[in-house]
C-alpha positions in Angstrom: 115.8 104.8 58.3 118.3 103.1 60.6 119.0 104.5 64.1 122.6 105.2 65.0 123.3 102.8 67.9 125.9 105.2 69.3 123.5 108.1 69.8 122.0 108.8 73.2 118.3 108.1 72.7 117.3 110.8 75.3 119.2 113.7 73.8 119.0 112.7 70.1 115.3 112.2 70.2 114.7 115.8 71.4 113.5 117.7 68.3 114.2 121.2 69.8 116.7 122.8 72.0 116.0 122.7 75.7 115.0 126.0 77.3 117.5 128.0 79.2 116.7 127.5 82.9 117.3 131.2 83.5 114.7 132.2 80.9 112.2 129.8 82.3 112.7 131.1 85.8 112.2 134.6 84.6 109.0 133.7 82.9 107.7 131.8 86.0 108.6 134.8 88.2 106.8 137.1 85.9 103.7 134.8 85.9 103.9 134.6 89.7 104.1 138.3 90.1 101.8 139.5 87.3 99.9 136.6 85.8 97.0 136.4 88.3 97.0 132.6 88.0 94.7 130.5 90.2 97.7 128.2 90.9 101.4 128.6 91.8 103.3 129.6 88.6 106.3 127.7 89.8 104.3 124.4 89.7 102.5 124.9 86.4 103.4 122.4 83.7 105.3 124.0 80.9 102.6 123.1 78.4 99.6 124.0 80.6 97.0 126.4 79.2 97.7 129.6 81.1 94.5 131.2 80.0 92.5 128.3 81.6 94.5 129.0 84.8 93.4 132.6 85.0 95.8 134.6 82.7 94.0 137.6 81.2 95.0 139.8 78.3 95.8 142.6 80.7 97.9 140.3 82.8 99.7 139.1 79.7 100.9 142.6 79.0 102.3 142.9 82.5 104.0 139.4 82.2 105.5 140.4 78.9 106.9 143.7 80.3 108.3 141.9 83.3 110.0 139.2 81.2 111.5 141.9 78.9 112.8 143.9 81.8 114.2 140.9 83.7 116.0 139.4 80.6 116.7 142.7 78.9 115.0 141.6 75.7 112.2 143.0 73.6 109.5 140.6 72.1 109.3 141.3 68.4 105.9 142.4 67.1 105.6 139.2 65.1 105.1 137.2 68.3 102.7 139.5 70.1 99.6 137.3 70.0 97.6 135.1 72.3 99.2 131.8 71.4 102.7 133.2 72.4 101.5 133.6 76.0 99.3 130.5 76.2 102.0 128.3 77.9 105.2 128.7 79.8 106.9 126.9 77.0 105.7 129.3 74.3 106.7 132.4 76.4 110.1 130.9 77.0 110.5 130.2 73.3 109.5 133.8 72.3 111.8 135.3 75.0 114.8 133.2 73.7 114.0 134.2 70.2 114.0 137.9 71.3 117.5 137.6 72.9 
């Protein structure tokens, strides 16, 4: 496979769409308000394990409800599992899928 020399290597190498900053901000706000994390939700890496940082199953429900309310979306039943809420990145992806 030959690379197209006219392509921007930064944007063309990204295998997925970048998250909407508004969605990520809503997720981080919900985590800050309801996640009970041991660190500042605004500083957490998007791929950090939120459960290792203190997120509980009870807090997950509150985070989900806050994100749904803030973005006026509803998470589909098919994504209501532990892995969806394991990282900021996965919550953002699920919220964007729900919109």
